[in-house]
C-alpha positions in Angstrom: 92.8 102.4 79.2 92.2 100.0 82.1 94.1 96.8 82.3 92.3 93.7 81.1 90.9 91.7 83.6 93.5 88.7 84.4 95.9 91.1 85.0 93.8 92.7 87.1 92.9 89.1 88.8 95.9 88.3 89.0 96.9 91.5 90.6 94.2 91.2 93.5 95.6 87.5 93.4 98.6 88.5 94.5 97.7 91.6 97.3 95.8 88.3 99.1 99.1 86.5 99.2 101.0 89.6 100.5 97.8 90.0 103.2 98.3 86.7 104.3 101.9 86.8 104.9 101.9 89.8 106.4 99.3 88.6 109.0 100.8 85.2 109.5 104.0 87.4 110.2 102.0 89.0 113.5 99.9 86.4 114.5 103.4 84.0 114.8 104.9 87.1 116.6 102.4 86.1 119.5 104.4 82.6 120.6 101.2 80.9 120.2 103.0 77.7 120.7 105.0 76.1 123.3 107.7 73.2 123.5 108.6 71.6 126.5 111.8 69.4 127.0 110.8 67.1 129.6 111.7 62.9 130.5 110.0 60.7 127.9 107.6 58.4 130.2 107.5 56.4 127.4 110.2 53.7 126.3 112.6 54.0 123.1 111.9 51.4 120.6 116.0 50.4 120.8 117.5 50.2 124.1 119.9 53.4 124.6 123.9 53.8 125.9 124.1 53.3 129.2 123.7 56.6 131.2 121.4 57.9 128.3 118.0 60.0 129.2 115.5 59.7 127.3 113.7 63.1 126.7 110.8 63.9 124.3 109.8 67.5 123.1 106.1 67.8 123.7 103.5 70.9 122.7 102.2 72.9 126.0 100.5 75.3 125.1 99.0 76.3 121.4 96.2 78.6 119.9 94.3 78.1 116.6 95.3 80.1 113.6 93.1 82.8 112.9 90.1 81.7 111.1 90.3 84.4 108.8 93.7 82.2 107.2 91.7 79.8 105.2 89.3 83.2 103.7 92.4 85.0 102.8 93.9 81.7 101.4 90.2 80.6 99.2 90.5 84.5 97.7 93.7 84.9 96.2 93.3 80.8 95.0 89.9 82.4 93.3 91.4 85.3 91.6 94.4 83.1 90.3 91.6 80.5 89.2 89.7 83.1 87.5 92.5 85.0 86.3 93.3 81.8 83.7 89.3 81.8 82.4 89.5 85.3 81.7 92.6 85.3 79.6 90.9 82.0 78.1 87.7 84.2 77.1 89.8 86.9 76.3 91.6 85.0 73.1 88.4 83.7 72.3 86.5 86.8 71.5 89.7 88.5 70.2 89.8 85.1 67.6 85.7 84.7 67.3 84.4 87.8 67.5 81.0 86.9 67.4 81.0 84.4 70.2 76.8 83.6 70.9 76.3 83.7 75.1 76.7 80.0 75.8 80.3 79.7 74.2 80.6 82.8 76.1 79.3 80.9 79.2 81.1 77.6 78.4 84.3 78.9 77.4 87.0 78.9 80.9 90.7 77.9 81.1 89.7 73.3 81.5 92.1 71.9 83.8 91.6 67.4 83.4 93.9 65.0 85.3 92.0 62.5 83.1 92.6 62.8 78.9 89.4 60.8 78.0 87.2 63.8 80.2 89.5 66.7 78.6 88.5 65.3 74.7 84.8 65.7 75.7 84.7 69.1 76.8 87.7 71.0 75.1 85.9 71.9 72.0 83.2 73.0 74.7 85.4 75.3 76.7 88.6 76.3 74.4 86.5 75.9 71.2 86.2 79.3 69.8 90.5 79.7 70.4 92.5 79.2 67.6 93.7 75.8 66.5 97.8 76.9 68.1 96.0 78.4 71.9 94.4 75.6 71.9 97.2 72.8 71.5 99.0 75.6 74.2 96.4 74.4 76.8 96.9 70.5 75.9 100.1 71.9 77.7 98.9 72.5 80.5 96.7 69.8 81.6 97.9 67.9 84.2 97.3 64.0 83.2 98.3 61.0 84.7 100.9 59.7 83.0 101.1 57.0 81.0 105.5 55.9 80.8 105.5 53.3 83.3 108.6 54.8 84.7 106.5 57.6 86.0 104.1 57.4 89.5 100.6 57.3 88.5 99.4 60.3 90.3 102.0 62.7 89.3 99.1 65.2 88.2 98.7 65.7 92.0 101.8 67.8 91.9 101.2 70.1 89.2 100.2 73.3 90.1 97.5 74.1 88.0 95.7 70.6 89.5 96.6 72.2 93.0 94.7 75.4 92.3 91.8 73.9 90.4 91.0 71.5 92.9 91.7 74.0 95.9 89.8 76.5 94.2 86.8 73.9 94.0 87.1 72.8 97.5 87.0 76.5 98.6 83.7 77.2 96.9 81.8 74.6 99.5 83.4 74.9 102.8 86.6 76.5 104.4 89.7 75.4 103.7 92.1 73.9 106.5 94.9 75.7 107.7 96.5 75.2 110.3 99.6 76.5 112.3 103.2 73.8 111.2 106.9 73.4 111.8 109.8 74.1 109.0 109.9 70.1 107.4 112.9 68.0 105.6 112.4 65.0 104.6 109.3 64.8 105.9 110.0 65.5 109.5 109.6 68.4 112.2 112.4 70.3 112.2 113.3 71.9 115.3 115.6 74.2 116.4 117.7 74.4 119.5 118.9 76.9 121.0 122.4 77.5 122.6 122.3 77.6 126.2 125.8 78.0 127.3 127.4 75.8 130.0 124.8 73.3 130.6 124.9 72.6 126.3 128.3 71.8 126.8 127.9 69.1 129.2 126.3 66.5 127.1 126.0 65.5 124.0 122.8 64.0 122.6 120.6 62.4 119.6 117.6 62.1 118.4 115.7 59.0 118.2 112.7 59.3 116.7 111.3 62.4 115.1 107.5 62.7 114.4 106.5 62.5 110.8 103.5 64.9 109.5 102.3 65.5 113.0 99.5 68.1 113.4 100.4 70.7 116.2 98.6 70.1 118.4 98.3 70.2 123.1 99.8 67.6 123.7 101.9 66.8 120.9 104.9 65.0 121.1 107.4 66.0 118.2 110.4 65.1 118.9 112.5 62.6 120.9 115.7 62.4 122.0 118.7 60.8 124.5 121.4 63.0 126.5 124.6 60.8 126.9 125.6 63.5 130.1 129.6 64.4 130.7 128.4 64.4 134.2 125.9 61.7 135.2 124.6 63.5 138.8 123.0 66.8 136.1 119.8 65.9 134.4 120.4 66.6 130.7 118.4 69.6 128.5 117.5 71.2 125.8 116.0 74.6 124.7 113.7 74.2 121.5 112.1 76.4 119.6 109.6 75.7 116.7 110.3 77.9 113.2 105.8 78.4 112.8 104.5 78.0 109.4 101.3 77.8 108.5 100.0 74.8 106.1 97.4 72.9 104.9 95.3 70.9 106.9 95.8 66.9 106.9 92.7 66.4 104.9 93.1 68.8 102.1 94.8 67.4 98.7 97.7 68.7 100.0 98.5 68.5 103.2 101.1 70.3 105.0 102.3 71.8 102.7 103.4 75.5 103.6 100.5 77.8 102.6 102.3 81.1 101.6 104.8 78.5 99.7 102.3 77.0 98.3 100.4 80.3 96.5 103.7 81.8 95.4 104.3 79.5 92.9 101.0 79.3 91.7 100.9 83.1 91.5 104.4 82.7 89.7 102.8 79.8 87.3 99.4 81.5 86.3 101.0 85.5 85.5 104.5 83.8 84.3 103.6 81.2 82.6 99.8 80.2 81.6 98.9 83.9 81.0 102.0 84.7 79.0 101.8 81.6 76.5 98.2 83.0 75.7 98.2 86.4 75.4 100.8 86.1 72.6 97.9 85.1 70.4 95.8 88.1 71.1 
């Protein structure tokens, strides 16, 4: 007996994720981006210590991420979203064997951020499931919180809202994915490579780190100042960019690493949502 369709959809989504990770690593190994450490032609926002040399890290070479990446991402999202719809229909058919054609057509896993809209569509989408299973689906809705202590738009962080929204975008246009660097505290992270004796000849301090800047030619991602021990020597660092592929600024999850999010969505669908509903089969 073959696996049910929702299992096959989930497996296919994970295959796309694995494919994406493999191709991203291969692309990163081509070193598509280069960074130059150079004197900063713009004055720093605040006066520096006497003798400091203001410098910057600027992208001086770029290669666009392959357009194929967005297609693989879209295929992964589609199969994850479909897996949710398939498991809802499986539970509905188990509980209501004589489902009509319209009931089968309208059966789907609802994802709503608005409670009022959800109430209007709930019966149409999951009415053929047992009541206890319907309540289970209720718990997965990313409604905007009503408590005054919570943010009004926390639903945008909900994994199923992200899955649903990105999948809908991909139905109409290619998702924007681009190169990015590792981030911490909303700032790009730049690794500095030790360069022997030269590194020990000065101290350095960052004074401006670009926040949420796409990696494009001539983009300045890091400004810093070096205080040389020997003022006759120019300070310099050798920066390296931990390359990643992130969603573009135009998407619902700007600058979020793609592989990380897809992995999280696979876990949420495969390890949380589907097992919660298959108990009713």
